[in-house]
N, C-alpha and C positions, 0 to 999 in steps of 0.2 A: 793640241795647243801649239806645238812647235811650228806648225804650218802658218800660224797667225803672227809669229814674231816679226816685228817690223824689219825692213831692210836696212834701216839706219842703225847699224850695230857694229861692234868690234868683237873679233874672236880672240879668246884668251884662254889659258889654262889656269885652273885654281886648285888649291890643295883640297883633297877629299875630306880631310879632317878639320877644315876651316870652321871656326867657332860660329854657332848660330845663335848666340845669346842675344835676345832682343835688347834694344836700347832706346830710350826716349830722349828726344832732343827738343827743348822748348823753342818756340818761335816768337816773333814780336807780338802776335795775337794771343791774348791770355786765354782765349777759348779754343785755340787750335794748337796742336803739338805734332811734331814729326815723329813717327814711330817706325820701328822695324816691322817688316811685313814678310813673313816666310809662308808661302802657299804651296800646296801640293796639287798638281794637275794630273791628268791621265798619263802623260808621257814625260813630265819634267817637274822640277822643283824650282820655284821662283824665290829669290831673296832680294829684297829691295827696301824702299821706304815709302811711306804714304802719310797723308795728313789726317790726323784724328780729329773729327769734328763732333764727337760724342763723348759721354763719360767713360765708356769702355770700347775696346775694339769690337767686341761682340755686338754692341749696340750699333756701331757704325756699319758693320757688315750686314745687319738686318735692315738698316735704314736705307741702304742703297743697293742697286742692282749691278753696279759696276764700280771699279776702283782704279784710280790713277796711281801708278807706281813710278818712282824715279830711281836711278842708280841700280838697275836690276841685273842680277846674275841668273841666267837660266841654265840649270844643270839637268842634262838629259838622262833619263833612266836607261836609255840604250847604250850609254857609255860614250856618246859623242862629245866632242870638245865643248866646254861651257861657252855660253854666248853672253856678252855684255851688251845691255840695251840701255840707252839714255833714259827713255821713258816709254811706258806702255799702259794701255787701259785694258783691264781684264774684266770679263763678265763673271758674276757670281756662279752662273751655271757651268762655268769652265773649271771651277775649283772644287776639290774634294774636301779640303780642310785648310785651316790657317792657324799657325802658331801664334798664340796670344802674346801681346806685348803692351806696354803702357799701363795706365791706371787700372786698378781692379774694381773701381766703383765705390759708391758710398756704403760703408758697412751698415749704416742704419736702415738701408733698404733691403738687406738680405733676409730671406725667410728661413725658417727652420726646415732642413731637408735631411734625408738619409742618403748615404753613399751606396751605390750599387755598382759592382765591378762588371764591366761589359767587354765582350769581344765583338768587334765591329768589322765587317768586310766591306771595303769600298774600292771597286776596281782593282788596281794592282796592289792595294795596301791592306794590311791587317793591323788593326788598332786595338789596343787594350787600355782601359782607363776607367776612372770613376765618374759615373753620372750622378748628379745631385738632384734628387726628385722628392716629391711629396711622399711621406711614409705610406707604405701599403700600395702604391701605384705600380702597375706594370710599366717597366721602362720603355718598351716599344710604343705603348699607347701614349705615355707621357711625352715622348719625343715627337710623336706624330701631331700632338696638339700644340707644340711650341712653334715659335717662329723658325725660319729655315736654318739659321746658324745656331748650333747647340754646343755648349762647352762640355768637355771632359777634363778632369784633372789627373795629374800624375800619369800621363799618357805615354805609351810606347807605340812607335810606328815601325813596321817591318815591311820590306818589299825587296825586289831584286833590282840591282843596278848593274848594268853591263853583265848580266848573268850571274852575279854573285849576291849572296844575302847582304842586306843592309838594314841597320836599325838606328832609329832616332828617338829622342825623348823630348817631352815638353811638359812644363808645369801645368800649362793650360793649352788645350788643343780644341779649336772650334770647328766642329764638323758641319758640313753641308748636308742637312737631313735628306735632301732630295737625291743625293748621290749614294746613299746607303743601300747596299745590296741585301744585307741581313745583319741582325745583331741578336746576341743571346747574353744572358747573365751567367757569369762563370765565377769560380773561386779565385780570389786575388793571387793565390800562390800556385795556380795551375801553370805547369811548365809549357805544355803544348797548346798551340792555338787550335780551337775545335774545328772539325770539318763541318760542312753545311748540315745543320740539324735536320733529321728526317721530316719533322713537321713543318719546316720552312722550304722544303724542296719544291721547285716548280713542277716536278713530275709526280708529286704525290696524288693519289686518287681523290 
């Protein structure tokens, strides 16, 4: 993704512990709000703002194939200096996941679900969080049947940044189903992230 960053940009340094708390800013249009947009790509993390034209960010992500962002900070996983970009359009298939912000949707539309704690491997990222699915369903099958962008709650993200371990957290993390390498259900209190389960190995007979 770094190769696609526009040339109209400014280079700057930012604090690594900068807050990523999402914030919602109303606009003049009652049906559109400006929300924070934190997205994770293959080689960088994007932090900016976008216009929310749906009830929830997950709905908007599923309704569109690309997203216009403004006021974007691009933080490189290889440790290079952060890049500031005035505006950029990113494609859904370039993103692994997006940290949710803005409204949570109409409570009256929510269905009864059970929580299943998952370990998910996506490119350079290891994610742990709760998937909310229909009781009794296999989570991998349920996710495969959903739209592309699937939320987890109480999520933890780990990866390497400039060769050092890094961890982030999100109340709601929306995963791009098409970027998932593998996932398994694990115990919520498990300390270590699992290795690739044998039954999911591409080398299995």
